[in-house]
C-alpha positions in Angstrom: 32.5 -51.6 115.3 33.8 -53.9 112.5 32.9 -53.2 108.9 33.6 -55.8 106.3 32.7 -56.9 102.8 31.7 -60.5 102.3 32.0 -62.1 98.9 29.6 -65.0 98.3 30.0 -67.7 95.6 26.9 -69.8 94.7 27.1 -73.5 93.8 27.6 -73.9 90.1 24.6 -76.3 89.7 22.4 -74.1 91.9 23.2 -70.7 90.4 20.4 -70.5 87.9 17.4 -68.9 89.5 18.8 -68.8 93.1 20.6 -65.5 92.9 17.6 -63.4 93.8 16.6 -65.8 96.5 20.1 -65.8 98.1 20.3 -62.0 97.7 17.0 -61.6 99.5 18.0 -63.9 102.3 21.4 -62.2 102.7 19.8 -58.8 102.9 17.6 -59.9 105.8 20.5 -60.9 108.1 21.0 -58.4 110.9 24.2 -56.5 110.4 24.0 -56.6 106.6 24.0 -52.9 105.4 23.7 -53.6 101.7 23.8 -56.7 99.4 24.2 -56.7 95.6 24.3 -59.3 92.9 27.6 -58.9 91.0 29.4 -60.4 88.0 32.7 -62.1 88.2 34.3 -64.7 90.4 31.6 -64.1 93.1 27.9 -63.8 92.7 26.9 -61.6 95.7 28.7 -59.0 97.7 27.4 -57.9 101.2 28.6 -55.0 103.2 28.2 -55.7 106.9 28.7 -53.8 110.2 28.9 -55.7 113.5 30.2 -54.9 117.0 33.2 -57.2 117.0 35.0 -60.1 115.2 33.0 -62.7 117.2 29.8 -61.3 115.8 31.3 -61.2 112.3 32.2 -64.9 112.6 28.7 -65.8 113.8 27.1 -63.9 110.9 29.3 -65.6 108.4 29.5 -69.1 109.8 26.0 -69.5 111.3 23.8 -67.3 109.1 25.3 -66.6 105.7 26.7 -70.0 105.0 23.5 -71.7 106.1 21.6 -70.1 103.2 20.6 -72.7 100.6 22.8 -72.2 97.5 25.8 -70.6 99.2 28.9 -72.5 98.2 31.7 -70.4 99.8 32.4 -66.9 101.2 35.5 -64.7 101.5 35.5 -61.8 104.0 37.4 -58.6 103.6 37.6 -56.6 106.9 38.0 -52.8 106.6 40.8 -51.4 108.8 39.7 -47.7 108.7 
């Protein structure tokens, strides 16, 4: 199993009003354990657990980045 934290940045012009929508969509992705709106450089953090790195890549590339309002992501993979 691979556990990771994915930081999500929303587009600057899209930020207002979309945080709840993006958070709801992120929470529905299979493999997402928890998702929270946060303050700082990023707008959303998602804790995920998947079977391998290929599944993590699909989750990030195909599902998370396809959500309207997501500008960029940064993934932190846990090693223990």
